[in-house]
C-alpha positions in Angstrom: -24.6 -20.5 0.8 -23.0 -18.1 3.3 -20.1 -15.6 2.9 -17.6 -18.1 4.2 -18.4 -20.6 1.4 -16.6 -20.8 -1.9 -17.7 -18.2 -4.4 -20.7 -19.9 -6.1 -20.9 -17.6 -9.1 -17.5 -18.7 -10.5 -18.7 -22.3 -10.7 -21.8 -21.2 -12.7 -19.8 -18.8 -15.0 -21.4 -15.8 -13.2 -19.7 -13.1 -11.2 -21.8 -11.0 -8.7 -20.9 -7.4 -7.9 -22.7 -5.4 -5.3 -22.5 -1.5 -5.5 -23.9 1.0 -3.0 -26.3 3.5 -4.6 -24.4 6.5 -3.3 -23.6 9.4 -5.8 -19.9 8.9 -5.8 -20.0 5.2 -6.6 -22.8 5.8 -9.1 -20.8 8.4 -11.0 -17.6 6.2 -11.1 -19.2 2.8 -11.8 -22.8 3.3 -12.6 -22.6 3.7 -16.4 -24.3 0.7 -18.1 -21.8 -2.0 -19.0 -18.7 -0.1 -17.9 -17.6 -2.3 -15.0 -18.7 -5.5 -16.6 -17.0 -4.8 -19.9 -13.7 -3.9 -18.1 -13.8 -7.0 -16.0 -14.4 -9.3 -18.9 -11.9 -7.6 -21.1 -13.7 -8.5 -24.3 -13.2 -12.2 -23.6 -16.3 -14.2 -24.7 -15.3 -17.1 -22.5 -15.0 -14.9 -19.4 -17.7 -15.2 -16.6 -20.8 -13.1 -17.0 -20.9 -10.1 -14.7 -24.1 -9.4 -12.8 -24.1 -6.0 -11.0 -26.6 -5.3 -8.2 -27.2 -1.8 -6.8 -28.1 -1.7 -3.2 -30.0 1.2 -1.6 -28.5 2.6 1.5 -25.6 0.2 1.6 -23.8 1.9 4.5 -21.3 -0.4 6.1 -22.9 -0.7 9.5 -26.3 -1.4 7.9 -24.8 -4.0 5.5 -23.2 -5.8 8.4 -26.4 -5.9 10.4 -28.3 -7.3 7.5 -25.6 -9.8 6.6 -25.5 -11.1 10.2 -29.1 -12.1 9.8 -30.3 -10.2 12.8 -33.8 -11.3 14.1 -36.5 -8.7 13.6 -37.3 -7.3 17.1 -40.9 -7.1 18.3 -42.1 -3.6 18.6 -45.5 -1.9 18.7 -45.3 0.3 15.6 -47.4 3.3 14.8 -49.7 2.8 11.8 -48.0 3.2 8.5 -44.4 2.2 9.5 -44.8 -1.5 8.9 -43.1 -1.5 5.4 -40.3 0.8 6.6 -39.6 -1.4 9.6 -39.6 -4.6 7.5 -37.3 -3.0 4.9 -34.6 -2.5 7.5 -34.4 -6.2 8.2 -34.6 -7.6 4.6 -32.1 -10.3 3.6 -28.5 -9.3 3.0 -27.4 -8.4 -0.6 -24.2 -10.3 0.3 -26.0 -13.7 0.4 -24.6 -15.9 -2.4 -21.0 -14.7 -2.1 -20.4 -11.7 -4.4 -16.9 -11.4 -5.7 -16.8 -7.6 -5.2 -18.6 -5.2 -2.9 -18.1 -1.4 -3.4 -19.3 0.9 -0.6 -18.9 4.6 0.0 -17.3 6.6 2.8 -19.4 9.6 1.9 -22.5 7.8 3.1 -21.1 8.5 6.6 -21.5 12.2 6.2 -24.5 12.5 3.8 -26.9 10.0 5.4 -28.5 9.6 8.8 -29.1 6.3 10.5 -31.2 5.8 13.6 -30.2 3.5 16.5 -32.9 2.1 18.8 -32.2 3.4 22.3 -33.0 0.2 24.1 -32.2 -2.6 21.7 -29.3 -1.0 19.8 -30.3 -2.1 16.2 -30.0 0.3 13.3 -32.6 1.6 10.9 -32.8 4.1 8.1 -34.6 7.5 8.4 -38.4 7.7 7.8 -39.4 9.9 4.9 -42.1 12.5 5.8 -43.4 10.9 9.0 -46.7 11.9 10.5 -46.7 13.8 13.8 -47.5 10.5 15.6 -44.7 8.6 13.8 -42.2 11.4 14.4 -43.0 11.4 18.1 -42.6 7.7 18.3 -39.3 7.8 16.4 -38.0 10.5 18.7 -38.9 8.4 21.8 -37.5 5.1 20.5 -34.5 6.1 18.5 -31.4 8.4 18.5 -29.3 9.6 15.6 -26.3 7.4 14.9 -23.8 9.2 12.7 -21.0 7.0 11.3 -18.1 8.9 13.0 -14.4 8.0 12.9 -14.6 5.2 15.5 -17.9 3.9 14.2 -16.6 3.5 10.6 -13.4 1.9 11.8 -15.4 -0.6 13.8 -17.8 -1.2 10.9 -14.9 -2.0 8.6 -13.4 -4.4 11.2 -16.8 -6.1 11.7 -17.4 -6.4 8.0 -14.0 -7.9 7.4 -14.6 -10.5 10.1 -18.0 -11.2 8.6 -16.5 -12.0 5.2 -14.2 -14.5 6.9 -12.3 -16.7 4.5 -14.5 -16.0 1.5 -13.1 -14.6 -1.8 -15.0 -11.3 -1.7 -13.0 -8.2 -2.3 -14.2 -4.9 -0.8 -13.5 -1.4 -2.2 -14.4 1.7 -0.2 -14.5 5.2 -1.7 -13.0 7.5 0.9 -14.2 11.0 1.6 -13.2 14.3 0.0 -12.3 16.7 2.8 -13.2 19.7 0.7 -16.8 20.7 1.4 -18.1 23.6 -0.7 -20.8 24.7 1.8 -20.8 23.2 5.3 -23.6 25.1 7.0 -26.7 23.3 5.7 -25.4 20.0 7.0 -24.4 20.8 10.6 -27.7 20.3 12.4 -28.8 17.3 10.3 -25.7 15.4 11.3 -25.8 16.5 14.9 -22.1 17.3 14.9 -20.4 20.0 16.9 -17.7 20.5 14.3 -17.5 21.7 10.7 -18.3 19.0 8.1 -14.9 19.3 6.5 -13.2 18.3 9.8 -15.5 15.3 10.1 -14.6 14.3 6.6 -10.9 14.7 7.3 -11.2 12.3 10.3 -13.3 9.8 8.4 -10.7 9.9 5.5 -7.9 9.0 8.0 -10.0 6.4 9.7 -10.8 4.6 6.5 -7.1 4.6 5.5 -6.0 3.3 8.9 -8.6 0.5 9.1 -8.0 -0.5 5.5 -4.3 -1.3 6.3 -5.4 -4.2 8.6 -8.5 -5.4 6.8 -9.5 -6.7 3.3 -10.6 -3.2 2.2 -9.0 -1.5 -0.8 -9.4 2.3 -0.8 -10.1 4.6 -3.8 -8.5 7.8 -2.7 -11.3 10.4 -3.6 -9.6 13.0 -1.5 -6.4 12.9 -3.5 -8.3 12.8 -6.8 -10.3 15.9 -5.8 -7.2 17.7 -4.6 -5.3 17.0 -7.8 -8.2 17.9 -10.0 -8.9 21.1 -8.2 -11.3 20.6 -5.3 -13.3 23.8 -6.0 -14.1 22.4 -9.5 -14.3 18.7 -8.6 -16.6 18.7 -5.6 -20.1 20.0 -6.1 -21.5 19.0 -2.7 -20.6 16.3 -0.1 -20.3 13.0 -2.1 -21.2 14.6 -5.4 -18.6 15.4 -8.1 -18.4 17.1 -11.4 -18.7 15.2 -14.6 -15.0 15.6 -15.5 -13.9 14.6 -11.9 -16.2 11.5 -12.2 -14.4 10.5 -15.4 -11.1 10.5 -13.5 -12.6 8.6 -10.6 -14.1 6.0 -13.0 -10.7 5.3 -14.6 -8.9 4.9 -11.3 -11.7 2.8 -9.8 -11.7 0.5 -12.8 -7.9 0.1 -12.7 -8.0 -0.7 -9.0 -10.8 -3.2 -9.3 -9.3 -5.1 -12.3 -6.1 -5.5 -10.3 -7.6 -6.9 -7.1 -6.1 -10.4 -6.6 -9.4 -12.3 -6.3 -10.8 -10.5 -9.3 -7.7 -11.3 -11.3 -7.8 -14.9 -10.2 -11.5 -15.4 -11.3 -10.9 -13.9 -14.7 -7.7 -16.1 -15.2 -5.2 -13.4 -14.6 -2.5 -15.3 -12.6 0.3 -13.2 -14.3 0.5 -9.6 -13.2 2.6 -6.6 -14.3 4.6 -4.7 -11.7 4.2 -1.1 -12.8 5.3 2.3 -11.5 2.4 3.7 -9.5 1.3 7.3 -9.9 1.7 9.1 -6.6 0.2 12.4 -7.8 0.0 14.5 -10.9 3.6 15.9 -10.4 5.3 12.5 -10.2 5.1 11.2 -13.8 8.8 10.7 -15.0 11.7 9.7 -12.9 14.5 7.2 -12.4 14.4 3.7 -10.8 17.1 4.2 -8.2 17.3 0.8 -6.4 15.8 -2.6 -6.2 15.2 -4.0 -2.7 14.5 -7.5 -3.9 16.2 -9.8 -6.3 14.2 -11.8 -8.8 13.1 -14.6 -8.8 11.8 -14.4 -5.2 8.7 -14.5 -3.1 7.3 -11.1 -1.9 5.0 -10.5 1.0 2.5 -7.7 1.6 4.5 -4.8 3.1 7.8 -5.7 1.5 9.8 -2.9 -0.1 10.2 -3.6 -3.8 12.1 -0.6 -5.4 12.8 3.1 -5.1 12.0 5.9 -7.6 13.4 9.3 -7.6 11.7 12.3 -9.2 13.7 15.5 -10.0 12.5 19.0 -10.5 8.9 18.3 -9.5 6.5 21.2 -9.3 6.0 22.7 -5.8 2.2 22.9 -6.5 -0.3 20.4 -7.8 -1.7 23.2 -10.0 -0.5 22.4 -13.5 -0.6 26.0 -14.5 2.3 26.8 -12.3 5.7 25.1 -12.9 8.0 25.7 -10.0 10.7 23.2 -10.4 13.8 22.4 -8.3 12.4 19.9 -5.7 13.3 16.2 -5.6 11.3 13.4 -4.2 12.2 9.7 -3.6 9.4 7.1 -3.2 9.6 3.5 -2.1 7.1 1.1 -3.9 5.7 -1.4 -1.4 3.9 -4.7 -2.2 0.2 -4.6 -1.1 -0.4 -8.3 -1.5 1.7 -11.5 -1.5 3.1 -12.7 -4.8 6.2 -14.1 -6.6 8.5 -11.7 -8.5 9.4 -13.7 -11.6 11.4 -11.2 -13.5 12.8 -7.6 -13.3 12.5 -5.9 -16.7 14.0 -2.5 -15.8 17.3 -2.1 -14.1 18.6 0.4 -11.6 19.5 3.8 -13.0 17.0 3.5 -15.9 14.3 6.2 -16.6 10.8 5.2 -15.9 7.3 6.8 -16.0 4.1 6.3 -14.2 2.3 3.2 -15.6 5.5 1.7 -17.1 6.2 -2.0 -16.4 9.3 -2.8 -14.4 8.7 -6.5 -13.5 6.5 -9.5 -13.8 4.7 -11.0 -10.7 2.8 -14.3 -10.6 0.5 -15.8 -8.0 3.2 -18.3 -7.0 6.5 -19.8 -8.3 4.7 -22.5 -10.3 2.9 -20.1 -12.6 4.7 -19.3 -15.9 5.4 -15.6 -16.8 3.8 -15.7 -20.3 0.7 -13.7 -21.3 1.9 -10.4 -19.8 0.2 -8.3 -22.4 -3.1 -7.1 -21.1 -2.4 -8.5 -17.6 -3.5 -6.8 -14.5 -1.2 -4.7 -12.3 0.2 -6.2 -9.1 -1.2 -4.2 -6.2 1.3 -1.8 -4.6 1.5 1.2 -2.4 4.1 4.0 -2.1 5.7 5.9 0.8 8.1 8.9 0.8 11.7 7.7 1.3 13.4 11.1 1.1 13.3 14.6 -0.3 
């Protein structure tokens, strides 16, 4: 059964999740039982969650495998047969996973080789012999996943998923790099690694706006936590920073529409999103929609105003006086059943201000413990 078929695991009471084995994904979701327990929510009748960790699950390699590319015929040096075969193994996406989690940091911490004549991708060879190294140099070139490449990989992966129910989460890149110099020559870049990370970060956000990808904003988490303490090396984070990443990743995943649907969560809470660590308490200024009504992805929902916010993210400094107004925007389609907090009322990050259902026919009962309706925010004024 291909990716465009109906998700098979739901029919059998099993949900498949595919995770890349990159350090950032591992530290956020790798703890035994964490993701599965959160998805099932303690419900004994909920589908069983099977989590598969995939080595080297860089987006472009995943796409190549999922497309079922034929193994090219090449005359290999002795000892490279297993390496060559591993690069054309079956796709971990076969069987329609519900959720795929990949990492943007793979773009700057791993090297992939592109065949000069045939164009296919392959992973690096570990400790090649001199004969193997010469053959690799003659046949392949380094193919870093730069800004344009990652954007194209996201677009191709989205097209590959077609009309299937799979949700894709990508961890973006922290633009803070503690020590750049050891990575320059390995990557073959003519710019500092932090600049490459910054461009990848922006490319991921831009491509996600037009594809099925949801983005976990690692760059923001690292900045709010204190990048010097949070980031240990590219794609690797401190234990405390990983705990923050884990909570945000779990909240994001549980609220994804297809995940909510499979686990019977047709009723969702419309909550006040946390923009950053400064914006915790404010006032709901204005509703842009009137319940009950249908809302579409991109629709403005309501405005929040924060007064006397700190001028710095550093919590040890409290420089008040600034105001910020944010517009909360729907990230997916839904039906706003009810508004529970009126204009002019005080709110805080995480508080519920409305009830959203999948469509008008769904009742608005069972809100307690319901997932959050996916939203985004943008600055409306200062």
